[in-house]
C-alpha positions in Angstrom: -16.0 -15.6 15.7 -14.0 -18.3 14.0 -10.7 -18.0 12.3 -10.8 -18.3 8.5 -8.6 -21.1 7.2 -7.6 -18.9 4.2 -4.8 -16.3 4.4 -6.5 -13.0 4.9 -4.9 -9.9 3.2 -5.9 -6.3 3.8 -5.1 -4.0 0.9 -5.5 -0.2 0.8 -5.9 1.7 -2.4 -7.4 -1.5 -3.9 -9.7 0.0 -6.5 -7.0 0.5 -9.2 -3.3 0.3 -10.1 -1.0 -1.7 -7.8 -3.6 -2.3 -5.2 -6.0 -3.9 -7.6 -3.3 -5.9 -9.3 -2.3 -7.3 -5.9 -5.9 -8.1 -5.1 -6.3 -10.1 -8.3 -3.2 -12.1 -7.8 -3.9 -12.9 -4.1 -7.5 -13.8 -4.9 -6.2 -16.3 -7.5 -3.9 -17.7 -4.8 -7.0 -18.3 -2.6 -6.6 -15.5 -0.2 -9.6 -13.8 1.5 -9.4 -10.1 0.8 -10.2 -7.0 2.8 -10.2 -4.2 0.2 -10.1 -0.5 1.2 -10.4 2.6 -1.0 -11.8 6.1 -0.5 -13.4 5.7 -4.0 -16.5 3.6 -3.2 -17.8 3.6 -6.7 -14.5 2.6 -8.2 -14.0 -0.2 -5.6 -17.5 -1.6 -6.2 -16.9 -1.6 -10.0 -13.5 -3.4 -9.6 -15.0 -6.1 -7.3 -17.9 -6.6 -9.7 -15.7 -6.9 -12.8 -13.4 -9.3 -11.0 -16.4 -11.5 -10.1 -15.4 -12.0 -6.5 -18.0 -13.4 -4.1 -19.0 -11.8 -0.9 -17.6 -14.9 0.8 -14.1 -14.0 -0.4 -14.1 -10.2 -0.2 -15.0 -7.6 2.3 -14.9 -3.9 1.2 -14.6 -0.7 3.0 -14.7 2.9 1.6 -13.1 5.5 3.7 -10.2 7.9 4.2 -7.2 6.0 5.5 -6.4 9.2 7.5 -9.7 8.9 9.5 -8.8 7.1 12.7 -12.4 6.1 13.6 -13.1 4.8 10.2 -9.9 2.8 10.0 -10.5 1.2 13.4 -14.1 0.3 12.5 -13.0 -1.2 9.2 -10.3 -3.3 10.8 -12.7 -4.5 13.6 -15.2 -5.5 10.9 -12.6 -7.5 9.0 -11.5 -9.3 12.2 -15.1 -10.0 13.0 -15.7 -11.4 9.5 -12.6 -13.5 9.0 -11.2 -13.9 12.6 -7.8 -12.5 11.7 -5.6 -10.4 9.4 -2.5 -12.1 8.1 -1.2 -9.4 5.8 -1.5 -5.6 5.7 -0.5 -4.1 2.4 -0.4 -0.3 2.6 -0.7 0.8 -1.0 -2.9 3.9 -1.0 -1.1 7.1 -2.0 -1.5 10.6 -3.6 1.0 12.9 -5.2 0.9 16.6 -6.1 3.5 18.7 -7.9 5.2 21.6 -6.2 8.3 22.7 -4.4 8.6 24.7 -1.1 7.3 27.9 -2.7 4.3 26.6 -4.5 3.1 23.6 -2.5 -0.4 24.4 -1.2 -0.6 23.8 2.6 -3.8 21.9 2.1 -2.2 19.6 -0.5 0.7 19.1 1.9 -1.6 18.0 4.7 -3.7 15.7 2.4 -0.5 14.1 1.1 0.9 13.3 4.6 -2.6 12.3 5.8 -2.9 9.7 3.1 0.6 8.6 2.5 2.0 8.6 6.0 -0.7 9.0 8.7 -2.9 6.5 6.8 -0.1 3.9 7.0 0.4 4.6 10.7 -3.3 4.3 11.5 -3.7 1.0 9.5 -0.6 -0.5 11.2 -1.7 0.7 14.6 -5.1 -1.0 14.1 -3.9 -4.2 12.6 -0.8 -5.0 14.6 -2.5 -5.8 17.9 -4.3 -8.7 16.1 -1.0 -9.9 14.5 0.7 -9.6 17.9 -1.9 -11.8 19.5 -1.6 -14.3 16.7 2.2 -14.3 16.9 2.6 -13.8 13.1 1.8 -11.5 10.3 3.3 -9.4 7.5 3.1 -5.7 6.9 4.3 -4.3 3.5 4.5 -0.5 3.0 4.8 0.9 -0.6 7.6 3.4 -0.6 9.5 5.3 -3.3 12.9 6.2 -4.5 11.9 9.8 -3.4 11.9 8.5 0.1 15.6 7.7 -0.2 16.7 10.9 -2.0 15.0 14.4 -2.3 12.7 15.1 -5.1 13.9 17.4 -7.9 13.4 21.1 -7.3 9.8 22.2 -7.8 8.6 18.6 -8.3 6.9 16.6 -5.5 8.1 18.0 -2.2 5.2 16.7 -0.1 5.2 13.3 -1.7 9.0 12.9 -1.2 8.7 13.9 2.5 5.8 11.4 3.0 7.9 8.6 1.6 10.9 9.5 3.8 8.4 9.2 6.6 7.3 5.8 5.4 10.9 4.6 5.4 11.3 5.8 9.0 8.0 4.2 10.1 8.9 0.9 8.5 12.3 0.8 10.2 10.7 1.6 13.6 8.0 -1.1 13.1 10.6 -3.7 12.1 12.2 -3.3 15.6 9.0 -3.1 17.5 7.2 -6.0 15.8 10.1 -8.4 15.6 9.5 -9.9 19.1 5.9 -10.5 18.1 6.8 -12.7 15.1 5.6 -10.0 12.7 7.6 -9.0 9.6 7.5 -5.4 8.4 8.9 -4.5 5.0 9.0 -1.6 2.5 9.2 -1.8 -1.3 11.1 1.2 -2.7 9.7 1.9 -6.2 11.3 3.7 -9.1 9.0 4.9 -11.9 5.9 2.7 -12.2 3.5 3.0 -15.1 0.0 3.0 -13.6 -3.0 5.4 -13.7 -1.0 7.4 -11.1 1.0 8.8 -14.0 -2.2 10.3 -15.6 -2.4 12.8 -12.7 1.0 14.2 -13.7 0.1 15.1 -17.3 -0.5 18.8 -16.6 3.1 18.9 -15.4 5.0 16.1 -17.2 3.6 13.9 -20.0 5.6 10.8 -20.8 5.6 9.2 -24.2 4.3 5.7 -24.7 7.9 4.6 -25.3 9.0 6.1 -22.0 6.2 4.5 -20.1 7.1 1.1 -21.6 10.5 1.4 -19.9 8.9 1.9 -16.5 8.0 -0.8 -14.0 4.5 -2.3 -14.3 2.1 -3.0 -11.5 2.8 -6.7 -11.9 6.5 -6.1 -11.2 5.4 -4.7 -7.8 3.1 -7.6 -7.2 5.9 -10.0 -7.8 8.1 -8.3 -5.2 5.2 -8.2 -2.7 4.6 -11.9 -3.2 8.3 -12.6 -2.6 7.9 -10.9 0.8 4.7 -12.7 1.7 6.1 -16.1 0.7 9.5 -15.7 2.3 10.4 -18.4 4.9 10.2 -17.9 8.6 14.0 -17.5 8.6 14.2 -14.8 6.0 13.1 -11.2 6.5 13.2 -9.1 3.2 13.1 -5.8 5.1 13.5 -3.7 2.0 13.2 -4.5 -1.7 14.2 -1.7 -4.1 12.8 -2.0 -7.6 14.7 0.0 -10.2 13.3 0.9 -13.6 16.7 -0.1 -15.0 15.7 0.3 -18.6 14.9 4.0 -18.1 18.6 4.9 -18.1 
């Protein structure tokens, strides 16, 4: 097994939205990509439309909350490229509901994807970064991980993002001696296909969506973290949709 000379970036939720936008920018920058999604068909379509070669991209379709699948996917990536330089945890789900109407199954699915999935990915990737003495982990978080969601809105989602903030802070301390940076990007309203799932509950006008953040704004923040110097550690970047107010 030889180490690839390119920077190797692993992205979850890579079939659409922020994950796919990240993949496109990093591919343009010459990175080798390890792309994960639980939507096999959507991921295959995205890769085909982008025209990426099998030399540049390795894909895996599985639930990020499935420990065995995560470990196997990371092992395959290391076997293929010899390393993983960046872990970009993007995959996420959201369901509407407060304490009285959040279905327990939806609660478990939200935490499994949004929090346990981040933990399992980090747990599988960090030993390789530790051995290399370098690496970067970026966790996508939310403003709802800094303050509680509105009544009856997205209780499970908010709780999962509070968990991501706690996980990130713990990993910062643990990974620091290994030379590994861990960061979170705290997002305000972002206009991606994620919003389409909310239409039965809240439907934003085109004018409102135009005032939200775009996927490319999140990509820019992520690249700022990935390209920061060895002296600098942008532990948290908070992106406000400042035009919304």
